[in-house]
N, CA, C, O and the ligand as a Tripos MOL2 file, in Angstrom:
@<TRIPOS>MOLECULE
protein
  229   227    58     0     0
PROTEIN
NO_CHARGES

@<TRIPOS>ATOM
      1 N        -139.2800  -65.7120  157.9730 N.3       1 MET1
      2 CA       -140.3770  -66.0140  156.9800 C.3       1 MET1
      3 C        -141.0500  -64.7270  156.4970 C.2       1 MET1
      4 O        -141.0370  -63.6980  157.1720 O.2       1 MET1
      5 N        -141.6040  -64.8200  155.3720 N.am      2 LYS2
      6 CA       -142.3570  -63.7220  154.7590 C.3       2 LYS2
      7 C        -143.8450  -64.2190  154.5420 C.2       2 LYS2
      8 O        -144.1470  -65.4050  154.4040 O.2       2 LYS2
      9 N        -144.7180  -63.1780  154.5310 N.am      3 ARG3
     10 CA       -146.0670  -63.4590  154.2830 C.3       3 ARG3
     11 C        -146.6930  -62.4010  153.3760 C.2       3 ARG3
     12 O        -146.3750  -61.2150  153.4620 O.2       3 ARG3
     13 N        -147.5710  -62.8530  152.5220 N.am      4 PHE4
     14 CA       -148.2940  -61.9230  151.6550 C.3       4 PHE4
     15 C        -149.7890  -62.3130  151.6240 C.2       4 PHE4
     16 O        -150.1240  -63.4630  151.3410 O.2       4 PHE4
     17 N        -150.6560  -61.3750  151.9090 N.am      5 ALA5
     18 CA       -152.0690  -61.5520  151.8680 C.3       5 ALA5
     19 C        -152.6230  -60.9010  150.5580 C.2       5 ALA5
     20 O        -152.5780  -59.6780  150.4240 O.2       5 ALA5
     21 N        -153.1200  -61.6750  149.6400 N.am      6 CYS6
     22 CA       -153.5670  -61.1280  148.3750 C.3       6 CYS6
     23 C        -154.5820  -60.0290  148.5550 C.2       6 CYS6
     24 O        -154.5930  -59.0530  147.8050 O.2       6 CYS6
     25 N        -155.4600  -60.1870  149.5760 N.am      7 GLY7
     26 CA       -156.4770  -59.2070  149.8560 C.3       7 GLY7
     27 C        -155.9080  -57.7720  150.1180 C.2       7 GLY7
     28 O        -156.6340  -56.7850  150.0090 O.2       7 GLY7
     29 N        -154.6280  -57.6890  150.4570 N.am      8 ASP8
     30 CA       -154.0730  -56.3360  150.6930 C.3       8 ASP8
     31 C        -154.0190  -55.5450  149.4190 C.2       8 ASP8
     32 O        -154.0620  -54.3150  149.4590 O.2       8 ASP8
     33 N        -153.9240  -56.2160  148.2760 N.am      9 ILE9
     34 CA       -153.9050  -55.4910  146.9890 C.3       9 ILE9
     35 C        -155.1420  -55.7290  146.1210 C.2       9 ILE9
     36 O        -155.4900  -54.9350  145.2470 O.2       9 ILE9
     37 N        -155.7850  -56.8630  146.4070 N.am     10 ILE10
     38 CA       -157.0030  -57.1210  145.5830 C.3      10 ILE10
     39 C        -158.0700  -57.4270  146.6100 C.2      10 ILE10
     40 O        -158.1580  -58.5540  147.0970 O.2      10 ILE10
     41 N        -158.8890  -56.4310  146.9480 N.am     11 PRO11
     42 CA       -159.9940  -56.5600  147.8960 C.3      11 PRO11
     43 C        -160.9120  -57.7720  147.6190 C.2      11 PRO11
     44 O        -161.4210  -57.9080  146.5070 O.2      11 PRO11
     45 N        -161.1220  -58.6230  148.5830 N.am     12 GLY12
     46 CA       -162.0520  -59.6150  148.4220 C.3      12 GLY12
     47 C        -161.3740  -61.0040  148.2020 C.2      12 GLY12
     48 O        -162.0210  -62.0430  148.3370 O.2      12 GLY12
     49 N        -160.0290  -60.9950  147.8540 N.am     13 CYS13
     50 CA       -159.2860  -62.2240  147.6710 C.3      13 CYS13
     51 C        -158.8930  -62.7210  149.0570 C.2      13 CYS13
     52 O        -158.3080  -61.9390  149.8070 O.2      13 CYS13
     53 N        -159.1660  -63.9450  149.4490 N.am     14 ALA14
     54 CA       -158.8760  -64.5230  150.7680 C.3      14 ALA14
     55 C        -157.5720  -65.2330  150.7250 C.2      14 ALA14
     56 O        -157.1700  -65.7120  151.7850 O.2      14 ALA14
     57 N        -156.8610  -65.3670  149.6620 N.am     15 SER15
     58 CA       -155.6290  -66.1810  149.6070 C.3      15 SER15
     59 C        -154.4750  -65.4300  150.3010 C.2      15 SER15
     60 O        -154.3580  -64.2070  150.2370 O.2      15 SER15
     61 N        -153.6260  -66.2440  150.9720 N.am     16 SER16
     62 CA       -152.3720  -65.7330  151.5890 C.3      16 SER16
     63 C        -151.3270  -66.7290  151.3620 C.2      16 SER16
     64 O        -151.6010  -67.9080  151.1360 O.2      16 SER16
     65 N        -150.0690  -66.2520  151.4210 N.am     17 PHE17
     66 CA       -148.9370  -67.1150  151.0420 C.3      17 PHE17
     67 C        -147.8160  -66.8430  152.0420 C.2      17 PHE17
     68 O        -147.6430  -65.7040  152.4780 O.2      17 PHE17
     69 N        -147.0770  -67.8390  152.3980 N.am     18 THR18
     70 CA       -145.8820  -67.6910  153.2390 C.3      18 THR18
     71 C        -144.7480  -68.4470  152.5900 C.2      18 THR18
     72 O        -144.9370  -69.4750  151.9400 O.2      18 THR18
     73 N        -143.5750  -67.9070  152.7850 N.am     19 ALA19
     74 CA       -142.4010  -68.5210  152.2610 C.3      19 ALA19
     75 C        -141.1580  -67.9610  153.0290 C.2      19 ALA19
     76 O        -141.2440  -66.9910  153.7820 O.2      19 ALA19
     77 N        -140.0190  -68.6280  152.7900 N.am     20 ALA20
     78 CA       -138.8270  -68.2060  153.4880 C.3      20 ALA20
     79 C        -138.3040  -66.8440  153.0200 C.2      20 ALA20
     80 O        -137.6230  -66.1450  153.7690 O.2      20 ALA20
     81 N        -138.6200  -66.4830  151.8080 N.am     21 ASP21
     82 CA       -138.0480  -65.2040  151.3360 C.3      21 ASP21
     83 C        -139.0380  -64.6150  150.2680 C.2      21 ASP21
     84 O        -140.0530  -65.2220  149.9280 O.2      21 ASP21
     85 N        -138.6910  -63.4490  149.7860 N.am     22 ASP22
     86 CA       -139.6200  -62.7430  148.8230 C.3      22 ASP22
     87 C        -139.8050  -63.6210  147.5890 C.2      22 ASP22
     88 O        -140.9310  -63.7550  147.1080 O.2      22 ASP22
     89 N        -138.7200  -64.2340  147.0510 N.am     23 GLU23
     90 CA       -138.8380  -65.0180  145.8500 C.3      23 GLU23
     91 C        -139.7510  -66.1510  145.9820 C.2      23 GLU23
     92 O        -140.4600  -66.5060  145.0400 O.2      23 GLU23
     93 N        -139.7600  -66.7790  147.2130 N.am     24 GLY24
     94 CA       -140.6530  -67.8680  147.4630 C.3      24 GLY24
     95 C        -142.0400  -67.4170  147.3950 C.2      24 GLY24
     96 O        -142.8890  -68.1680  146.9140 O.2      24 GLY24
     97 N        -142.3570  -66.2200  147.8470 N.am     25 ILE25
     98 CA       -143.7870  -65.6710  147.7500 C.3      25 ILE25
     99 C        -144.0550  -65.4580  146.2730 C.2      25 ILE25
    100 O        -145.1070  -65.8860  145.7990 O.2      25 ILE25
    101 N        -143.1780  -64.8290  145.5190 N.am     26 LEU26
    102 CA       -143.4790  -64.4080  144.1610 C.3      26 LEU26
    103 C        -143.7400  -65.6680  143.2460 C.2      26 LEU26
    104 O        -144.6050  -65.6400  142.3710 O.2      26 LEU26
    105 N        -143.0120  -66.6900  143.4700 N.am     27 VAL27
    106 CA       -143.2850  -67.9760  142.6880 C.3      27 VAL27
    107 C        -144.7560  -68.4140  142.8570 C.2      27 VAL27
    108 O        -145.4010  -68.9090  141.9330 O.2      27 VAL27
    109 N        -145.2440  -68.2000  144.1020 N.am     28 GLN28
    110 CA       -146.6320  -68.6270  144.3300 C.3      28 GLN28
    111 C        -147.6570  -67.6620  143.8150 C.2      28 GLN28
    112 O        -148.7290  -68.0410  143.3430 O.2      28 GLN28
    113 N        -147.3010  -66.4030  143.9180 N.am     29 THR29
    114 CA       -148.2720  -65.3600  143.4800 C.3      29 THR29
    115 C        -148.3780  -65.2510  141.8890 C.2      29 THR29
    116 O        -149.4120  -64.8750  141.3370 O.2      29 THR29
    117 N        -147.2750  -65.5940  141.2370 N.am     30 ARG30
    118 CA       -147.2920  -65.5820  139.7530 C.3      30 ARG30
    119 C        -148.3330  -66.6360  139.3180 C.2      30 ARG30
    120 O        -149.1430  -66.3670  138.4310 O.2      30 ARG30
    121 N        -148.3160  -67.8240  139.9330 N.am     31 ARG31
    122 CA       -149.2450  -68.8540  139.5830 C.3      31 ARG31
    123 C        -150.6430  -68.4790  139.9820 C.2      31 ARG31
    124 O        -151.5910  -68.6760  139.2220 O.2      31 ARG31
    125 N        -150.7840  -67.9090  141.2380 N.am     32 HIS32
    126 CA       -152.0810  -67.4760  141.6940 C.3      32 HIS32
    127 C        -152.7340  -66.4330  140.8450 C.2      32 HIS32
    128 O        -153.9590  -66.3990  140.7260 O.2      32 HIS32
    129 N        -151.9290  -65.5680  140.2430 N.am     33 ALA33
    130 CA       -152.4500  -64.4970  139.3550 C.3      33 ALA33
    131 C        -153.2080  -65.1610  138.1400 C.2      33 ALA33
    132 O        -154.2310  -64.6560  137.6790 O.2      33 ALA33
    133 N        -152.6760  -66.2690  137.6690 N.am     34 VAL34
    134 CA       -153.2560  -66.9750  136.5440 C.3      34 VAL34
    135 C        -154.5260  -67.7460  136.9960 C.2      34 VAL34
    136 O        -155.5770  -67.6790  136.3580 O.2      34 VAL34
    137 N        -154.3800  -68.4670  138.1050 N.am     35 GLU35
    138 CA       -155.4650  -69.3790  138.5830 C.3      35 GLU35
    139 C        -156.6410  -68.5760  139.0950 C.2      35 GLU35
    140 O        -157.7960  -68.9460  138.8870 O.2      35 GLU35
    141 N        -156.3420  -67.4670  139.7710 N.am     36 ALA36
    142 CA       -157.4160  -66.8170  140.5240 C.3      36 ALA36
    143 C        -157.8070  -65.4320  139.8920 C.2      36 ALA36
    144 O        -158.9300  -64.9690  140.0880 O.2      36 ALA36
    145 N        -156.8940  -64.7910  139.1500 N.am     37 HIS37
    146 CA       -157.1940  -63.4820  138.7150 C.3      37 HIS37
    147 C        -157.0440  -63.2470  137.2400 C.2      37 HIS37
    148 O        -156.9050  -62.1130  136.7820 O.2      37 HIS37
    149 N        -157.0750  -64.3290  136.5050 N.am     38 GLY38
    150 CA       -157.2230  -64.2150  135.0760 C.3      38 GLY38
    151 C        -156.0180  -63.7220  134.2560 C.2      38 GLY38
    152 O        -156.1320  -63.3760  133.0800 O.2      38 GLY38
    153 N        -154.8250  -63.7080  134.9530 N.am     39 ALA39
    154 CA       -153.6080  -63.3570  134.1550 C.3      39 ALA39
    155 C        -153.4000  -64.3810  133.0270 C.2      39 ALA39
    156 O        -153.7510  -65.5520  133.1710 O.2      39 ALA39
    157 N        -152.8720  -63.9620  132.0000 N.am     40 ALA40
    158 CA       -152.7390  -64.7950  130.7800 C.3      40 ALA40
    159 C        -151.7650  -65.9400  130.9820 C.2      40 ALA40
    160 O        -151.9500  -67.0720  130.5370 O.2      40 ALA40
    161 N        -150.6980  -65.5490  131.6990 N.am     41 GLU41
    162 CA       -149.5620  -66.5160  131.8450 C.3      41 GLU41
    163 C        -148.8530  -66.1230  133.1410 C.2      41 GLU41
    164 O        -148.9610  -64.9840  133.5960 O.2      41 GLU41
    165 N        -148.0920  -67.1190  133.7580 N.am     42 PRO42
    166 CA       -147.4620  -66.8550  135.0430 C.3      42 PRO42
    167 C        -146.1630  -66.1240  134.8570 C.2      42 PRO42
    168 O        -145.0960  -66.6800  135.1150 O.2      42 PRO42
    169 N        -146.2290  -64.9030  134.4190 N.am     43 GLY43
    170 CA       -145.0610  -64.0490  134.2590 C.3      43 GLY43
    171 C        -144.8640  -63.2700  135.4890 C.2      43 GLY43
    172 O        -145.4720  -63.5440  136.5240 O.2      43 GLY43
    173 N        -143.9710  -62.2430  135.3850 N.am     44 THR44
    174 CA       -143.5230  -61.4620  136.5220 C.3      44 THR44
    175 C        -144.2660  -60.1090  136.6300 C.2      44 THR44
    176 O        -143.8900  -59.2700  137.4490 O.2      44 THR44
    177 N        -145.3020  -59.8950  135.8240 N.am     45 ASP45
    178 CA       -146.0270  -58.6590  135.7580 C.3      45 ASP45
    179 C        -146.5940  -58.2310  137.1610 C.2      45 ASP45
    180 O        -146.6350  -57.0580  137.5340 O.2      45 ASP45
    181 N        -147.0010  -59.2470  137.8570 N.am     46 SER46
    182 CA       -147.6040  -58.9870  139.1980 C.3      46 SER46
    183 C        -146.5700  -58.6700  140.2650 C.2      46 SER46
    184 O        -146.9360  -58.1610  141.3250 O.2      46 SER46
    185 N        -145.3180  -58.9440  140.0340 N.am     47 ASP47
    186 CA       -144.2770  -58.7540  141.0980 C.3      47 ASP47
    187 C        -144.2920  -57.3180  141.6080 C.2      47 ASP47
    188 O        -144.1260  -57.0870  142.8060 O.2      47 ASP47
    189 N        -144.4950  -56.3130  140.6810 N.am     48 VAL48
    190 CA       -144.3810  -54.9340  141.1310 C.3      48 VAL48
    191 C        -145.5250  -54.5890  142.1250 C.2      48 VAL48
    192 O        -145.3990  -53.6950  142.9620 O.2      48 VAL48
    193 N        -146.5930  -55.3050  141.9980 N.am     49 LEU49
    194 CA       -147.6840  -55.0420  142.9500 C.3      49 LEU49
    195 C        -147.4850  -55.8340  144.2110 C.2      49 LEU49
    196 O        -147.7750  -55.3360  145.2980 O.2      49 LEU49
    197 N        -146.9900  -57.0760  144.1020 N.am     50 VAL50
    198 CA       -146.9360  -58.0020  145.2160 C.3      50 VAL50
    199 C        -145.7970  -57.5960  146.1530 C.2      50 VAL50
    200 O        -145.9440  -57.5300  147.3730 O.2      50 VAL50
    201 N        -144.6350  -57.3230  145.5060 N.am     51 ARG51
    202 CA       -143.3800  -57.1230  146.3910 C.3      51 ARG51
    203 C        -143.5220  -56.1070  147.5180 C.2      51 ARG51
    204 O        -143.1260  -56.3900  148.6480 O.2      51 ARG51
    205 N        -144.0660  -54.9560  147.2420 N.am     52 PRO52
    206 CA       -144.1450  -53.9710  148.3520 C.3      52 PRO52
    207 C        -145.1670  -54.3760  149.4570 C.2      52 PRO52
    208 O        -145.2150  -53.7710  150.5290 O.2      52 PRO52
    209 N        -145.9730  -55.4130  149.1560 N.am     53 ALA53
    210 CA       -147.0170  -55.7510  150.1570 C.3      53 ALA53
    211 C        -146.5810  -57.0500  150.9090 C.2      53 ALA53
    212 O        -147.3550  -57.5780  151.7070 O.2      53 ALA53
    213 N        -145.3930  -57.5440  150.6670 N.am     54 ILE54
    214 CA       -144.8590  -58.7040  151.3970 C.3      54 ILE54
    215 C        -144.4300  -58.1980  152.7740 C.2      54 ILE54
    216 O        -143.7240  -57.1970  152.8960 O.2      54 ILE54
    217 N        -144.8770  -58.9200  153.8110 N.am     55 ARG55
    218 CA       -144.5890  -58.5360  155.2280 C.3      55 ARG55
    219 C        -143.7590  -59.6240  155.8710 C.2      55 ARG55
    220 O        -143.7670  -60.7680  155.4160 O.2      55 ARG55
    221 N        -143.0060  -59.2580  156.9830 N.am     56 PRO56
    222 CA       -142.4080  -60.2730  157.7550 C.3      56 PRO56
    223 C        -143.4140  -61.1500  158.4380 C.2      56 PRO56
    224 O        -144.4730  -60.6570  158.8270 O.2      56 PRO56
    225 N        -143.1470  -62.4260  158.6090 N.am     57 ALA57
    226 CA       -144.1310  -63.3160  159.2090 C.3      57 ALA57
    227 C        -143.4880  -64.0260  160.4150 C.2      57 ALA57
    228 O        -144.1420  -64.8320  161.0780 O.2      57 ALA57
    229 ZN       -155.6660  -63.3310  144.9660 Zn       58 ZN58
@<TRIPOS>BOND
     1     1     2 1
     2     2     3 1
     3     3     4 2
     4     3     5 am
     5     5     6 1
     6     6     7 1
     7     7     8 2
     8     7     9 am
     9     9    10 1
    10    10    11 1
    11    11    12 2
    12    11    13 am
    13    13    14 1
    14    14    15 1
    15    15    16 2
    16    15    17 am
    17    17    18 1
    18    18    19 1
    19    19    20 2
    20    19    21 am
    21    21    22 1
    22    22    23 1
    23    23    24 2
    24    23    25 am
    25    25    26 1
    26    26    27 1
    27    27    28 2
    28    27    29 am
    29    29    30 1
    30    30    31 1
    31    31    32 2
    32    31    33 am
    33    33    34 1
    34    34    35 1
    35    35    36 2
    36    35    37 am
    37    37    38 1
    38    38    39 1
    39    39    40 2
    40    39    41 am
    41    41    42 1
    42    42    43 1
    43    43    44 2
    44    43    45 am
    45    45    46 1
    46    46    47 1
    47    47    48 2
    48    47    49 am
    49    49    50 1
    50    50    51 1
    51    51    52 2
    52    51    53 am
    53    53    54 1
    54    54    55 1
    55    55    56 2
    56    55    57 am
    57    57    58 1
    58    58    59 1
    59    59    60 2
    60    59    61 am
    61    61    62 1
    62    62    63 1
    63    63    64 2
    64    63    65 am
    65    65    66 1
    66    66    67 1
    67    67    68 2
    68    67    69 am
    69    69    70 1
    70    70    71 1
    71    71    72 2
    72    71    73 am
    73    73    74 1
    74    74    75 1
    75    75    76 2
    76    75    77 am
    77    77    78 1
    78    78    79 1
    79    79    80 2
    80    79    81 am
    81    81    82 1
    82    82    83 1
    83    83    84 2
    84    83    85 am
    85    85    86 1
    86    86    87 1
    87    87    88 2
    88    87    89 am
    89    89    90 1
    90    90    91 1
    91    91    92 2
    92    91    93 am
    93    93    94 1
    94    94    95 1
    95    95    96 2
    96    95    97 am
    97    97    98 1
    98    98    99 1
    99    99   100 2
   100    99   101 am
   101   101   102 1
   102   102   103 1
   103   103   104 2
   104   103   105 am
   105   105   106 1
   106   106   107 1
   107   107   108 2
   108   107   109 am
   109   109   110 1
   110   110   111 1
   111   111   112 2
   112   111   113 am
   113   113   114 1
   114   114   115 1
   115   115   116 2
   116   115   117 am
   117   117   118 1
   118   118   119 1
   119   119   120 2
   120   119   121 am
   121   121   122 1
   122   122   123 1
   123   123   124 2
   124   123   125 am
   125   125   126 1
   126   126   127 1
   127   127   128 2
   128   127   129 am
   129   129   130 1
   130   130   131 1
   131   131   132 2
   132   131   133 am
   133   133   134 1
   134   134   135 1
   135   135   136 2
   136   135   137 am
   137   137   138 1
   138   138   139 1
   139   139   140 2
   140   139   141 am
   141   141   142 1
   142   142   143 1
   143   143   144 2
   144   143   145 am
   145   145   146 1
   146   146   147 1
   147   147   148 2
   148   147   149 am
   149   149   150 1
   150   150   151 1
   151   151   152 2
   152   151   153 am
   153   153   154 1
   154   154   155 1
   155   155   156 2
   156   155   157 am
   157   157   158 1
   158   158   159 1
   159   159   160 2
   160   159   161 am
   161   161   162 1
   162   162   163 1
   163   163   164 2
   164   163   165 am
   165   165   166 1
   166   166   167 1
   167   167   168 2
   168   167   169 am
   169   169   170 1
   170   170   171 1
   171   171   172 2
   172   171   173 am
   173   173   174 1
   174   174   175 1
   175   175   176 2
   176   175   177 am
   177   177   178 1
   178   178   179 1
   179   179   180 2
   180   179   181 am
   181   181   182 1
   182   182   183 1
   183   183   184 2
   184   183   185 am
   185   185   186 1
   186   186   187 1
   187   187   188 2
   188   187   189 am
   189   189   190 1
   190   190   191 1
   191   191   192 2
   192   191   193 am
   193   193   194 1
   194   194   195 1
   195   195   196 2
   196   195   197 am
   197   197   198 1
   198   198   199 1
   199   199   200 2
   200   199   201 am
   201   201   202 1
   202   202   203 1
   203   203   204 2
   204   203   205 am
   205   205   206 1
   206   206   207 1
   207   207   208 2
   208   207   209 am
   209   209   210 1
   210   210   211 1
   211   211   212 2
   212   211   213 am
   213   213   214 1
   214   214   215 1
   215   215   216 2
   216   215   217 am
   217   217   218 1
   218   218   219 1
   219   219   220 2
   220   219   221 am
   221   221   222 1
   222   222   223 1
   223   223   224 2
   224   223   225 am
   225   225   226 1
   226   226   227 1
   227   227   228 2
@<TRIPOS>SUBSTRUCTURE
     1 MET1         2 RESIDUE 1 A MET
     2 LYS2         6 RESIDUE 1 A LYS
     3 ARG3        10 RESIDUE 1 A ARG
     4 PHE4        14 RESIDUE 1 A PHE
     5 ALA5        18 RESIDUE 1 A ALA
     6 CYS6        22 RESIDUE 1 A CYS
     7 GLY7        26 RESIDUE 1 A GLY
     8 ASP8        30 RESIDUE 1 A ASP
     9 ILE9        34 RESIDUE 1 A ILE
    10 ILE10       38 RESIDUE 1 A ILE
    11 PRO11       42 RESIDUE 1 A PRO
    12 GLY12       46 RESIDUE 1 A GLY
    13 CYS13       50 RESIDUE 1 A CYS
    14 ALA14       54 RESIDUE 1 A ALA
    15 SER15       58 RESIDUE 1 A SER
    16 SER16       62 RESIDUE 1 A SER
    17 PHE17       66 RESIDUE 1 A PHE
    18 THR18       70 RESIDUE 1 A THR
    19 ALA19       74 RESIDUE 1 A ALA
    20 ALA20       78 RESIDUE 1 A ALA
    21 ASP21       82 RESIDUE 1 A ASP
    22 ASP22       86 RESIDUE 1 A ASP
    23 GLU23       90 RESIDUE 1 A GLU
    24 GLY24       94 RESIDUE 1 A GLY
    25 ILE25       98 RESIDUE 1 A ILE
    26 LEU26      102 RESIDUE 1 A LEU
    27 VAL27      106 RESIDUE 1 A VAL
    28 GLN28      110 RESIDUE 1 A GLN
    29 THR29      114 RESIDUE 1 A THR
    30 ARG30      118 RESIDUE 1 A ARG
    31 ARG31      122 RESIDUE 1 A ARG
    32 HIS32      126 RESIDUE 1 A HIS
    33 ALA33      130 RESIDUE 1 A ALA
    34 VAL34      134 RESIDUE 1 A VAL
    35 GLU35      138 RESIDUE 1 A GLU
    36 ALA36      142 RESIDUE 1 A ALA
    37 HIS37      146 RESIDUE 1 A HIS
    38 GLY38      150 RESIDUE 1 A GLY
    39 ALA39      154 RESIDUE 1 A ALA
    40 ALA40      158 RESIDUE 1 A ALA
    41 GLU41      162 RESIDUE 1 A GLU
    42 PRO42      166 RESIDUE 1 A PRO
    43 GLY43      170 RESIDUE 1 A GLY
    44 THR44      174 RESIDUE 1 A THR
    45 ASP45      178 RESIDUE 1 A ASP
    46 SER46      182 RESIDUE 1 A SER
    47 ASP47      186 RESIDUE 1 A ASP
    48 VAL48      190 RESIDUE 1 A VAL
    49 LEU49      194 RESIDUE 1 A LEU
    50 VAL50      198 RESIDUE 1 A VAL
    51 ARG51      202 RESIDUE 1 A ARG
    52 PRO52      206 RESIDUE 1 A PRO
    53 ALA53      210 RESIDUE 1 A ALA
    54 ILE54      214 RESIDUE 1 A ILE
    55 ARG55      218 RESIDUE 1 A ARG
    56 PRO56      222 RESIDUE 1 A PRO
    57 ALA57      226 RESIDUE 1 A ALA
    58 ZN58       229 GROUP 0 **** ****
C-alpha cells in the first residue's frame, strides 16, 4: 500500500490518501486539487508535486 499526506506539500491541509499503488493515489489527488485547492480541472499538473511525497504504507 501507498500513502500520501497532502500536508507534506501543502501545510495546513489535513487530507491524506491511501491506495494500492502510486496511480491510485494520483487519481484521488487530482480530484482533491480541484475540490480543496482551487485547481481549474482534474489534470495531471499536481502529479509532479505529489509523486515524490508518496510513501509506503
Ligand atoms: Zn490538500
